[in-house]
N, C-alpha and C positions, 0 to 999 in steps of 0.2 A: 471598553466596548464591553457589551453585555454577552451571556454565555448563549447561545443559539443552536449548539451543535453535540452530535455523541459520534463516537468514533469506534468504527472497526479495523481492528488488527488482525489481519489475515497471517495465522501462522500452523496451518493445518498441512502444508506440503509435503512430500516423502524426501525431498533433497536428493534425488537420484543422480544428479547430475555431478553433486558436491561430494558424494560417497561417504559424507556422515551427516548427522542431525546438525546442521549449522544455526539454528533458532537457538539451540540450549547449548552451545560450545562456548566455553568464555574464551574472549579476547585476551590479550595480555594485560588489559587493565582490571582483570577480575570480573567483568560484566558479560553476559551473552547478548546476541541482538536483541531476545526478545525483552529482558531487561532496561536496555538502552532505549529501545524506541518507546517503552512505558514510559521511562524518566523525562523522556524530550518531549513525547505528546504532551504528559501531564503538565507540563511547565506554560503550555499554551493557556491564556485565560479564555478562549474560543471553546475550549472543550472541556464537558465537564464529567461524561460518562465515556468509558471505553469497553468495549466488548472484545476478548481475546477470542479469537477461535482456532481450536487446536484439534488434533487428531484425538481419538477415543483413549490411545493409550498413553498420550501425553497430558492429559487432563491434570492429574494430581502433582507432575512435575512442574505444569505451568503455576498451579497454585502455590507451590513450596516456593517459586522464583518471586511470585509476586507478595508472598508474604515477608519476605525479606526486603521490599521497598517500602519505606516511608511517605506513600503519595495520597495527596490530598483530594483524590478523584475517587470515583466509583468504579470498581473494575470487576467486569462478570467473565467467567471462562464458559466457554459453551463447546459443543463437539460439532466439528465441521461436517462436509458430505463429500462425495466422492469427487466432485469438480470443483474447480475453485470457486465457480459461482452460486454451487452449492452452500459453500460454507459462509460466502458472504451474505447469502438470503439467510442463514441462520442467525449470523450475526446480526442482521436487520431485525428479525423477528424479535431477538432479545433486547433490543435498544428501546428506552423508554419514549412511549409516544409523545413526550413534550418537546422533543427536539425537532426542528423545522428543516435542519440541515444535517447531512451526515457526511462525515470523510471516511474513506476507505483508505488505508494503508497497508502494504505490505511488509512483514517484519524482516524480510531479506535486504531492506533499504534501511540502515540504521542511522543514517545522517541526516535525518528530517531535523527539523527546527522550528522555531515559533514563528520567523520571517517567512518562512516558505508556507506554513499551514496559512499565516495572515493573506498573504497574496493571492493563494487559489481561493481561499474563503471569500475574498471581495469578488473575483470574478465570478464565483457560483452565486453569488446574491445579484449580480448584475444579470447573467444570462440563465442562471437555473443549473448548470452543470459547468464544471471547470477542471482541467487536469494541468499538471505540471510537465513540462518537457523542454526539446530543444532541437533547432533545426540540425537535419542529419549534415555531418561533414563527409561522410564515405560518399564514393560513388556507388549505387546500387544496380545491381542485375537480376533480372527475373532469370531462373534458369528451368531446365526441364528436369524429370526423374534422373536422365544420365550424366547430369550436371553441365550440361552444355546451355549456353548462354541464349536466351530468347528475345530479350531486349534491354537496353539500359533505361531505367527510369530517372524521370527528371528529378533531381534531389531538392532542387530548389522549393519544390512542394512537398518535399518528405520530412517530418517530424518524429523523432523518438518521442513517446510517450510514457510517464512514469506514475509513480504515486507519490504524494497523496493526490487522491480524485474526490473531488467533494461535490454533492448533488444536493439540491431541494429533494427534500424527503418525499413529497408526493409525487415528484417527477422520478425517482429512482423505483418507488414500489410499483407505478404502473409500467415501468420498462421491466421489471423482472416479471411481472404478470404476462406482458406480451412474450417475454423470453421463455417461460415456462411454455406458454400457450403454442409457440411455433417451434418447441423442441429443439431450440439451437444452443450452440457452444459457442462462447466468446473467450478471449481471453484477458479482457480488462471490462472495467463496469461502464465506460463511457461508450463502448460499442453497444452495449444494449439501450443505452439512450438514442443511439443513432439509428437503431432499429425503427424508434418512433417517428424520425425525421425531426428530431429535435436537435438545436444546435449544441455544440460542446466547444467552450473556449479553451485553447492551450495557453498557459501562463510561462512566459519565457523563464527559465531558472539556468543561469551558468556556474551555480555553487555544487558542490559534490552532493552527489546522491547515487552513489553506488548501488547498484543490485548485485548481491551476492548469488552467484548461479553456479561457476567452477571453482575449483580448489584454488585458482591463480585470484581470483575475486576475493577469496578468503584473504590470501597473503597481503595484497594491496590495501584492503580496509584495516587489517591488522596494523600495517606500517604505517597509516595514516593516524591511528588511535596513538601510536608508540611516538607519534611526532606532534602529539599534542592537539590534533586537528579534531580528536572526538574524545575529549577527558572524561574521567568518571563521572557519573553523573547520580550515583547514589546519595539519596537525602539523608 
């Protein structure tokens, strides 16, 4: 399969809920989430360039981590913005214009793999925008500011959406221009596409794609690594 895609790896968050800088902290296998994501994304034949978006204070740290990896992909480090969408936009500006598709992935999800990337990519080629996710298994309730239940949502229509998210580049650029024009904030890039009224396809994924947000998430991820669910990937 020919290369058609550049990737933006978002790593500019503050990790406030985690309590420490989770992106640069090493797991028990000696690699941090940033290194693991880079190694695993670089294994995909669909991705040739990776733009890593970090905070200003972490630029040198990111470059140092990257220098220890023997990867055959072009990797660029850029400074992110105030909001996640600002960071993604900076990454988009840094991507080579030749890529027809763009993959966006959160570095807090170190369990990305080639199979998942290909599944989401194929859906993006079909529709123009695709994300991975899974049907919600919990009962969901809308509550007021006092934590009183307003209503129960129909969970049969609710999916939890994750990254990677892959888009036709022209569509993503149009969505971001509209996002800026409307001065709206979104929590994921698919939401920007939705503002245009364009379709986004959700690709079912039942594998491990844990996002590390709280300290307990870090512990679970580390246990999975120790149990060889995510072996060392330094080349």
